ZADO-1210 file (C-alpha; in nm, 4 decimals, padded with zeros to 6 digits):
<atoms>
<atom x="-00.8061" y="03.0234" z="-04.4274" code="MET" pos="1"/>
<atom x="-01.0254" y="02.6926" z="-04.4400" code="VAL" pos="2"/>
<atom x="-00.9108" y="02.4424" z="-04.2030" code="MET" pos="3"/>
<atom x="-01.0279" y="02.0872" z="-04.2306" code="PRO" pos="4"/>
<atom x="-01.2408" y="01.9574" z="-03.9750" code="PRO" pos="5"/>
<atom x="-01.0674" y="01.7929" z="-03.6667" code="PRO" pos="6"/>
<atom x="-01.0084" y="01.4331" z="-03.6503" code="PHE" pos="7"/>
<atom x="-01.2868" y="01.2420" z="-03.5101" code="ALA" pos="8"/>
<atom x="-01.1834" y="00.9678" z="-03.2821" code="GLY" pos="9"/>
<atom x="-01.2400" y="00.6091" z="-03.3297" code="PRO" pos="10"/>
<atom x="-01.5716" y="00.5895" z="-03.0706" code="HIS" pos="11"/>
<atom x="-01.7137" y="00.9299" z="-03.1998" code="SER" pos="12"/>
<atom x="-02.0254" y="00.9484" z="-03.4400" code="LYS" pos="13"/>
<atom x="-01.9635" y="01.0630" z="-03.7605" code="PRO" pos="14"/>
<atom x="-02.0879" y="01.4282" z="-03.8241" code="ASP" pos="15"/>
<atom x="-02.3071" y="01.3990" z="-04.1440" code="PRO" pos="16"/>
<atom x="-02.3971" y="01.7483" z="-04.1434" code="GLY" pos="17"/>
<atom x="-02.0733" y="01.9323" z="-04.1087" code="GLY" pos="18"/>
<atom x="-02.1725" y="02.1066" z="-03.8142" code="GLU" pos="19"/>
<atom x="-01.8446" y="02.1216" z="-03.6599" code="ILE" pos="20"/>
<atom x="-01.6849" y="02.2298" z="-03.9785" code="TRP" pos="21"/>
<atom x="-01.9473" y="02.5111" z="-03.9749" code="ALA" pos="22"/>
<atom x="-01.8793" y="02.5987" z="-03.6380" code="LEU" pos="23"/>
<atom x="-01.5142" y="02.6203" z="-03.6740" code="THR" pos="24"/>
<atom x="-01.5326" y="02.8346" z="-03.9798" code="GLU" pos="25"/>
<atom x="-01.7903" y="03.0567" z="-03.7827" code="LYS" pos="26"/>
<atom x="-01.5347" y="03.0984" z="-03.5092" code="LEU" pos="27"/>
<atom x="-01.2490" y="03.1795" z="-03.7570" code="ALA" pos="28"/>
<atom x="-01.4847" y="03.4640" z="-03.9155" code="ARG" pos="29"/>
<atom x="-01.5697" y="03.5993" z="-03.5469" code="THR" pos="30"/>
<atom x="-01.1931" y="03.5815" z="-03.4498" code="ASN" pos="31"/>
<atom x="-01.1061" y="03.7953" z="-03.7785" code="GLU" pos="32"/>
<atom x="-01.3949" y="04.0334" z="-03.7138" code="SER" pos="33"/>
<atom x="-01.2703" y="04.0863" z="-03.3268" code="LEU" pos="34"/>
<atom x="-00.9184" y="04.1184" z="-03.4325" code="ALA" pos="35"/>
<atom x="-01.0186" y="04.4039" z="-03.6859" code="ARG" pos="36"/>
<atom x="-01.2476" y="04.5961" z="-03.4401" code="LYS" pos="37"/>
<atom x="-00.9587" y="04.5593" z="-03.1517" code="MET" pos="38"/>
<atom x="-00.7281" y="04.7238" z="-03.4060" code="ALA" pos="39"/>
<atom x="-00.9700" y="05.0153" z="-03.4627" code="THR" pos="40"/>
<atom x="-01.0207" y="05.0529" z="-03.1095" code="ARG" pos="41"/>
<atom x="-00.6331" y="05.0811" z="-03.0787" code="ASN" pos="42"/>
<atom x="-00.6239" y="05.3426" z="-03.3178" code="ASP" pos="43"/>
<atom x="-00.8928" y="05.5310" z="-03.1739" code="PHE" pos="44"/>
<atom x="-00.7372" y="05.5176" z="-02.8336" code="ASP" pos="45"/>
<atom x="-00.4045" y="05.6394" z="-02.9787" code="ARG" pos="46"/>
<atom x="-00.5897" y="05.9304" z="-03.1642" code="THR" pos="47"/>
<atom x="-00.7470" y="06.0402" z="-02.8530" code="ILE" pos="48"/>
<atom x="-00.4333" y="06.0380" z="-02.6442" code="ALA" pos="49"/>
<atom x="-00.2816" y="06.2351" z="-02.9503" code="GLU" pos="50"/>
<atom x="-00.5875" y="06.4888" z="-02.9438" code="THR" pos="51"/>
<atom x="-00.5542" y="06.5186" z="-02.5566" code="GLU" pos="52"/>
<atom x="-00.1799" y="06.6029" z="-02.5697" code="ALA" pos="53"/>
<atom x="-00.2399" y="06.8662" z="-02.8246" code="ALA" pos="54"/>
<atom x="-00.5490" y="07.0234" z="-02.6365" code="TYR" pos="55"/>
<atom x="-00.3110" y="07.0341" z="-02.3282" code="GLY" pos="56"/>
<atom x="-00.0557" y="07.2398" z="-02.5181" code="LYS" pos="57"/>
<atom x="-00.3012" y="07.4632" z="-02.6730" code="ILE" pos="58"/>
<atom x="-00.4642" y="07.5411" z="-02.3421" code="LEU" pos="59"/>
<atom x="-00.1111" y="07.5939" z="-02.1691" code="GLU" pos="60"/>
<atom x="-00.0059" y="07.8289" z="-02.4763" code="SER" pos="61"/>
<atom x="-00.3360" y="08.0351" z="-02.4242" code="SER" pos="62"/>
<atom x="-00.2892" y="08.0776" z="-02.0562" code="GLN" pos="63"/>
<atom x="00.0717" y="08.1922" z="-02.1440" code="THR" pos="64"/>
<atom x="-00.0608" y="08.4295" z="-02.4003" code="LEU" pos="65"/>
<atom x="-00.3260" y="08.5783" z="-02.1764" code="LEU" pos="66"/>
<atom x="-00.0740" y="08.6461" z="-01.9038" code="SER" pos="67"/>
<atom x="00.1452" y="08.8350" z="-02.1429" code="VAL" pos="68"/>
<atom x="-00.1476" y="09.0176" z="-02.2980" code="LEU" pos="69"/>
<atom x="-00.2637" y="09.1221" z="-01.9243" code="LYS" pos="70"/>
<atom x="00.0818" y="09.2283" z="-01.8478" code="GLY" pos="71"/>
<atom x="00.1303" y="09.4455" z="-02.1685" code="GLU" pos="72"/>
<atom x="-00.2202" y="09.5930" z="-02.1034" code="MET" pos="73"/>
<atom x="-00.0959" y="09.7105" z="-01.7931" code="GLY" pos="74"/>
<atom x="00.2155" y="09.8503" z="-01.9254" code="ASN" pos="75"/>
<atom x="-00.0057" y="10.0134" z="-02.2163" code="THR" pos="76"/>
<atom x="-00.2203" y="10.1719" z="-01.9449" code="SER" pos="77"/>
<atom x="00.0981" y="10.3224" z="-01.7704" code="LYS" pos="78"/>
<atom x="00.2061" y="10.4381" z="-02.0765" code="ALA" pos="79"/>
<atom x="-00.0978" y="10.6070" z="-02.1973" code="THR" pos="80"/>
<atom x="-00.1682" y="10.8080" z="-01.8626" code="GLU" pos="81"/>
<atom x="-00.0950" y="11.1548" z="-01.8814" code="PRO" pos="82"/>
<atom x="00.2229" y="11.2428" z="-01.6985" code="LYS" pos="83"/>
<atom x="00.2283" y="11.5829" z="-01.5025" code="SER" pos="84"/>
<atom x="00.4976" y="11.8035" z="-01.5195" code="THR" pos="85"/>
<atom x="00.7033" y="11.9177" z="-01.2333" code="SER" pos="86"/>
<atom x="00.5313" y="12.2551" z="-01.2692" code="LYS" pos="87"/>
<atom x="00.1881" y="12.0873" z="-01.2682" code="GLU" pos="88"/>
<atom x="00.3227" y="11.8981" z="-00.9564" code="LYS" pos="89"/>
<atom x="00.4342" y="12.2178" z="-00.7712" code="GLN" pos="90"/>
<atom x="00.0915" y="12.3905" z="-00.8658" code="ALA" pos="91"/>
<atom x="-00.0906" y="12.1054" z="-00.7370" code="ASP" pos="92"/>
<atom x="00.1193" y="12.1402" z="-00.3986" code="GLY" pos="93"/>
<atom x="00.0472" y="12.4983" z="-00.3606" code="GLN" pos="94"/>
<atom x="-00.3250" y="12.4590" z="-00.4317" code="LYS" pos="95"/>
<atom x="-00.3431" y="12.1778" z="-00.1238" code="HIS" pos="96"/>
<atom x="-00.1343" y="12.4066" z="00.1332" code="SER" pos="97"/>
</atoms>
């Protein structure tokens, strides 16, 4: 939006080159650019926060899964170990006597 130059007081010198006008325009463009950059930064900050939260959930799930798998591996080892029969136990007992 183009704004008219500010009112020059009765004792001020006229600005024949329009320097004030040019500086006002430059300030307006700079403010618009800054606003866009701040909005972009806010979007990045929000994305980073969401990504960190998702990473935390993934890490927690991975640790839980690892814990469960370790427990299952222990159960699987016990299930696959050969079980001795009572006759084998008796035979072992007589060998050691």
